[in-house]
N, C-alpha and C positions, 0 to 999 in steps of 0.2 A: 298346557293347561285346557282348553276347550275342548280337547277329546275327551276328558274325563267327566264332563257335563252331559254326555250321552244318556246317562243314567236318569237325568233330573226328570221331576214329575211337571206338569202342566202349571204354567205359572198364571196366577190370576190377573186381571186387567183391573188397573187402579181406576176408579170410577169417582174421584174428589169432586163433586160440585160446590166445595165450600174450601177455603183455605185453611180455616180453625177446624183442628180435630181437638176435643176435649182427652186429655188423657186419663181423666177420673172415670170415663164410662167404664162400667163393669163387664167384665167378659166372662164367659163360661169357661171355668177350668176344672181339671180333673186333677184328683187327689192321688197320693201312692196306694190306696186302698180300693181305689177303683169308685169311690164316691165322688160327687162334683161339688162344687162350692163358688161364691161369687167372691170376686176379687176388687180390689180398690176401695169401695165402699161400704163393706162389711157384709155380713151373712145374710141369705136370703131368707132365715128364720126368724130376722129381726121384723119383717113385715107384718101386720094385723088388720083387723077388720075394716080400718081407714085407709084401705089402700086401692089405689085404681090401676089397670093395667091398659096398656095402649099396645096392640100387637102389628107386626108386619112393618114395621118402622125402617127406614134405609140404612145402611151403613155409614152414611156420614153426617147422621144427625149427633149433635153435642150435649152436653148437660147444660150449658148455657141456654141452647134453644128451649130446653126444657122449662128450666128455671124462668126465662124471659116470658114464656107462655103462661106461667101459673105465678107471676111476680106478686100478685096481690092476695097470693093463699099463704096459709100458715104451713109450710113443709117441715118436716120433723127431721132433727140433724142426721145426715146421711141417708136421707128419706128417698133419695132417687137411685135406682137400680136397674140394671139393663143386663140381658143376657141376648147371645146370638146363635142362632143355628144356621148353617149354610149363609143364605146371602139376607136373611131378614133377623131383625132385631125386635124384641118386646121389653118394654120397659114398665117398671112398677113404681108408682110414686106413693109414699105415706104421708097423712096430712096428721096435724098436730090435734086438730078438732072434728066433730061429727059436721060441723056447720061449713067449714071448708070442704070437708070431703063430700059433701050432698052438693056444694055447689058445683063441684068437680064433677059429678055424677049428671048434673042438670046440663052441663056445658057441651055434653055428649060427644063433642068433634073436637078434635086436635089438627090443626092445619099445619103443613110444612111444605115447602116448596111446590106449592099448588095442589098438592096432594090433600086429602082428608082422610084421618085414622080414627077409629071408634074408640069412644073412653067406655070403660066397663069397670064395674066393681070387681074386686077380684074374690072368688066364691072357693077355689078349691084349695084343698091344703097344700101350701106352695114346697113345702120340704119335697115333695114326691115329684116336683118338675125337675129334681137336680140329682135325683135316685133311680137309676134306671130299674132296679129290682123291685121298688117299691111302684114304680110306674107300672111295671109290668103286672103286678098283683092287681093293683086298681083297673088295669085294662081288662082283667079277666072278670071281675066281679062286679063293676059298674056298667049296666047296659045303658042307662038313659043318658049318659054324659059321654060316652066313648066309643068309639066303632071297634069292630073285631080286627085284629092285625095278622099280618104274616112279618115273617124276618125282614122282608124287604119292602115294607110299608111304613108309612108316617103315623104315630099314634096321635088320636085326636082327642086330647085332655081339655074338656069343657073349649076354652077360648084359645087355647095355646097350643102351637105344633111342637109335637117333641121327637126328635130322631132317635130311636131306641140305639144304645151303643152296642147293642149286638148286632146290628146291621152293618156287616164290614164295607159294603157298597156305599152307603151314606156317611159311614165315619169318614172315608177318604175326602169326602167334599165337605166335612164339618170339623176339621182337624184346629184343637186348640194347641196354644203354646204356654203351657204353664210356668216356664222359668223364663218367660221373657218379660221384659218392663210393660206396663200399661200402654206406653206410646207405640212399641213395638208391635204389641199383639193389635193395637187397633189399626195400624197403618198397614198391616199383613191381611187383616181382616177386611179392610176397604177394597182389597182387590177381588172382584166379583169375578165369575165366569165370563169367558168371552167364547162366543159362538165361532168355531174354526171351520172355514171352508176345506175340506180334504183335497178338491178338485184343484186348486189352486198351486201352481208349479214354481211359482217365482212371487217375490212380494209385491205388492200394489205399488202405485205410483206415491213417492213421497211427499210430504207437504212441508210448510214452513210455520213455525212457531216463534211466539214471543217470549221470553223470559216469564213472564206473568202468567202465561199460560199453565205451567207446570209447578208454580211457586207453591211452596207448602209451609204453614206456618203453625205452630204448636206451642202452648202455654203450659207451664207447670205451675199450678198456684200452692206453692209449697208454704206461703204466708197465711193461708186458710186451710188447706187441707193435711191435717197433720198426719193421716195416715200414711197418706202419698208421699208426705218427706220422710216418714220413717222408712219407707220402702228404699229410698235412696241415699240413707245416712250409713256411714261407714262405722266401725267399731270404735273410733277416735271422734265423733261427734260433727264429722266432715262431711260435706256431700261425696258420695261415691264414684268416683271418674269413671271405673269401670261401667257403671251402669249408662253414664252419658254417651261411651264409646259404642255402646251397643244402639242406642237410640240415633246417633248420628250416621251410623252404616244405614240404618232403616230408613231414615227420612231421605238420605242420598238417592238408596235406592228407590223410593218412592218418587222422586223427582224425576229419576230417569224413565220410568215406566210412564208417568204422565207426558213426558215430551216425547219417548221414541214409540208409542203404540197409538193407532187411530181407531176410533171407534167403528164399528160395523165394516171395516174392510176385510173380515174374515181371516186375516193372517195374525199370528202370535209370534212375539220376540222375546227372546232371553236378554237379560242385562245383569252383567257380571262385574261386581268391583275388582280393578286390577292393583290399583295403589291408592295411599293416601298421602298426597303430597306433603301435608303438613297440618298439625292441628296445634294450636298455642293457645295458652292461657294468657290473658291480658291483665286479668284482675281476678282476684279471690272469689271462690264461688261460696256464697252465705247462704247457710241453709235456709234461714227463714224469709229468703226473698224468692219472689216469683221467676221463674226462668222462661225466657221467650227464644225460640228455636225458628230463624227463617232460614231456608234452603230455596235455592234457584239458581238456574243454569248460569254461569259465567262464561262458558265456552262450547263450541260444539265443531268435531271436525267431520271426517266422514263416516267412521264407525264410532268412535269416542267422543266422550263428552266430559267436561268438568263441571262438578258442582259444588257452589260456594254455600256453606253454612255457617251464619252469623249467630251468636248467641248473646243475650242480653240479660240481665238482672235488675230487678225493679227497684228502688230505692224507697223503703217504706215510710221516708220522711217526706221527699221531694214528690214520689210518684214519680221519678224520672228513670227510664230505661238505659242503664250504663252498659255500653258494650264489654264483655269479659271474655269471648271465645270466638276464634276463626278458624275454620277447617276447611279442606278443598280434597275433594274425592274426584277419582276418575274411573269413570264407568266405559264399559265396551259393550254394545249391541251384540249379538249373536243369533244366527239364523239356527232355530232348533233343530231343522232337517239336515243342515249340513254340517252344524256345529261349528261354524266357521264365522268369523266378523261379518257384519252386513251393515249396509249403508243404512243410516238414520235420518230422521227428518233434521232439516237447516234450521238453523237460527236466526231471527230478524232483531237485531238490535236496533234502536231507534234512540235513547235517550244518551245524554252525555256518560253518565256513570256505566250503563250498559256497554257503550263502546269501549269505555276505558277497562271494565274488567275483562272484555272480549280480547283486547290486545295485551293485558297481561297473562290470560289464559294461553295466548300464542307464546308468551315468554316462558311460561311454566312448562309447556310441552318442550320447549328448546332446552331446558335447563334439566329436566328430565333427561333429554338424550345426551345432552353432554356429561351428566353425571355418570352414567351408565358408561360412555367412551372414557371419561376420565377416571374409572373404578381403579381402585389398586389391585383388582383382580385382572386386569387387562394392561396397564401401564406400569411402569416403576415409579417410585416416589419422586416427588421434586428434589432438588440438591439441599434445600433447606430441611425437608423433610428427612432425607439421608443422614443430614448431620444430627437430628434428633435421635433417630434412631441409634447412631454411632455413641453418643452420650449416655441412651438408656443401655447400651450394652456394657459400657464402663462401668455404669451404676450396678449393674446385675453382677457384674465379675467381681467387683470390689466386694459385693456383699457376699457372693461365694466364697471369697479368700475369708473372708473376716469369718463366716461360720464354720469353716474346715480347719480354722486356727484357732479356736475360740479361747484357748488357754492363753492366748497373747493380749487378750483384750478384755476389758472389765467386762461383766455379764450385763450390767446396767448399760455400760455403751452400747452393747448390742441391741438390747430391749428397744433403747431409745430409736436407734437406725430402724429398727422394723416397724416401729410406730409411726415414722414419717414415711417409708416407700412399703406400699402393699403390693405384694405379688400378684399379679392378674388372674393366676390360676387359681388363688386362694378364694376369690370374690364369687366364683360360680355356684350356682344352686341349678337343680333342675327338678322339673314337675313332670311327673307320667299321668297321663289322663286316659281313660277309656272313654271315647267319643260315644255319648248316649242318645238314642232316639229324641228324648225331650229337647234337646238343643239344635234340632233341625232348623233349617228356614224354610219356606214355601217350595224350593225346588227339591228338599228331601235330603239336603246336604249339611253340616254343620255350619250354623250361622257366623259368619265372618266378624260380627259384633261380638259375638260369645269368645272368638278366638282373639280380637283385641283385647276384651276385657280379663281373660285369663292371662295373656302376655303382660298387661298392665299390672297386674296384682303379682304377678311372679317377679317382673322388675321391681316393683315397689318394696317387695319382701327383702329381694336382694339388696339393694340401697339401705333399708333399715338394717338389716343384719350383719351386713359385710362393710358398712362404711360407716352409717352416722346412728349415733343412739337417739337422736329425736327424730321426729316425724319428716321423712322428706317430702318435698312440697313438687307435685308435678308441674312441668312448664310447657312441654312439647314434644310431641310425635312429628318424625320424619322420614320421609323415604320408606314408608311401610309397604311391602311388596306381597302380593298375593299370587304365588308362583304354582300352585297345585291346590286344588279343592280338596277338602276333607270329609271323608265319608263316615256314616254312623257305622261303629265298630271298629274304626280305626284306633290304633294306639298314638297317641300324641305324646312327643316327649317336648317340653321347652328347656331349653339349655339358656340360662340368663347368667350373664357376666358383665361386670364395669369394667369399662374398656379404657374410661378416660376421665380424670378428675382436673378441675382448674379453680384455684381461688380467684374471688372477685378482686383481692388487692394483694400483690405479690409481695407485700412487706409485712403480713401480719398473719399470725397462727391463730387457729381458735375461731373461725369466722366462717362464713358463708361459701362452699364450693359449688361449681357447675359441675353435675355429675352425669355420665353419659353411660347409660344401662343397655345393652345389645342382648334381643331375645331372639334365639333362632329355633324356628319350630320344624320339626321333622314328623313326618307322619309313616307309621308301619302298618301295613295289611297283615294281620295275624295268621292269614291262612299262605301267605308268600313269604313274609319274613324281609321283604324289602325294604329298606329306609330310604327315604325322600325327603329333601329340602322342601317344605309348604310355604313358610312365611318367613320373612325378615322384620323385625320391629328394631326401632330406635326411639327410646326414651330419654328425655332430657329431665332432671330434677336439681331443686336447689337444696343443699343439704347443710345445715348449721349444728354446729357441735351442740350438744347439751350444756347445762350447767357443769354436772360433774366432769363430764367431757374436759371441758375450758380449765377448770381446776387441776384437774388431774395432770394437764399440759405445763400448765403454771409451775406446778412442784418439781416436774421433772426437770424444766428449765434453771429453777433455783438451785436443785441439788446437782446439777453438772455445769452449771454456768454457761450453757451452750446458747448458740445463735438460735433465732428462731427459725424454725426448718417447715417446709410445707408438706402437707399429706398428699400423695402422689402416689398412681398406679404405676406399677413397675413391670414391664412385658419381659419376658425372661426367652422368647422363641422368636424366630423371623414371623411366624404366622400371627403371634400376639402382637407382635410389632406392627404390622399391618392394620389389626383391629384397631389398635391404640391409634394410629394415624387418621384411621376414618372417623373414630369418635372425637378424636382431634377438629377435624375439618365441620362435623355436624356442631361443635359447642361454637366454633368460630363464626359459623354463619349464624347460630342464633343469636350470638353477642351482637353481630353486625344488624340483625334484624332488631335486636331489644333497641339499641341505639340509634334507630333508623327514625328520622322526625315525620317521616311519613307511613310508620307502620298502621296508624290507624284511618289512613284514606280508604282502606276497605269499607268502613262504616260509613262514608260519606254517600249521600244522596242528593240527586238533583234538587 
């Protein structure tokens, strides 16, 4: 996998000086027609004459900082907008009345992190700031406010620096990520360029950091920011899990960079996601509640590290942050010169909870190694599992005999039999994706969070169409592996199959099932035509039959006076049987976690 990273671009350094990053900060986005727009807080065209601008702001400033500075002023709804070019930001604040606008002008200076930034009234036609052709025209006709430019210079437009999109050299350092969420974009933009000393032949001396040194915390204010909430909604009114998966991957990478790189050492490292050990939903994600994500290191080895992400939902009545999700990512540091794993900074744990998490991280590493060694691809099934395979074989054989001699059985009997046992091969769906440059990460490859989102949505659709008539409820991801990076232009095949189902109660039909979906992602380089496995995803869902589904089952039971039978996935080949057993192991492990009295310990603090 690491050899394929040789084509990656330079990675920008994370320079967070604050733990909170507002997801509602507006970023410069580029539309399909080549024009630009502002995301999250509305269009730039909504600004008016009662608007001020503050230039050259650092990337780590948040909307809350601006709101706090102007807390005694009446700001228009969605009146704070920002834009970023390269390493600096520009903020626009629109006020409801002229009185507050003039007070802000008289203020003259905005202070943040011991630095002062000039407050100016906005004068130019703002639409030109985000339309390169319009800017170019004004640059040629207005001599009093702009300077003559060349294709490799920055246009000076009144008080704002604008980099022309026609300048390819600048464009490489001012890339936007229009298809990513506000959080992911902001995390990536916060990685500023790092000066690299080409004379260094080996990495400088490592240091020791604490978990707090690299902690990242982000809040999604869904209760108040309706536009932000809408960006995270699914077609069914629920919060879109796929978007959260993207954000989780971006936050984990942010923590890895903050811990692994040191300022002013002249050496740049890379950090790649190797696996996602688990992502578990503990409580429902409610759309109108604020969401808080906390990411910090839980364990560090020689070249790898484990990042724990805890997600909370704020109860609108009690204002209490309830735990709703926990995730563990494994990242590896890579030397960009050798493209091999490299040693990283060590971790100093001091508190009781930090020591406990570190010990659990060691256990997670051993569990990963043991899981690989005990994989059904390496060793045969256990005696109990072999017995399960034999029983499934007999069921499949009986089904084939019934189908081959259908004249000897009433057709209704066969339909009833087939409704209870679902051949595994009939549950498969395949998605084919041409990997577009808009889905790239800061390395210039396809974003791992995007792959997780697409895999999740494929698995969800498979579960919905092939097993349950009602909406599946996501519960867990486990054993997610990144085996090979996906490049821009690759053909990505996602093959999704329901491998196992288990009812919550063995004596009741028409109930909730645990359903396991495996998604295998393959990449094909069109110029070569070689197809390789790049990712393995395992998703666990709750599936509850719809009302019509329950009524249909009840009618069948009454008509045939039969005993209640459970809905099961039926493997019919040895390969399918191995996938069935793998799914069973994952479900059994999830049930063990779900019933564990210590499952919430990860949310305990000292």
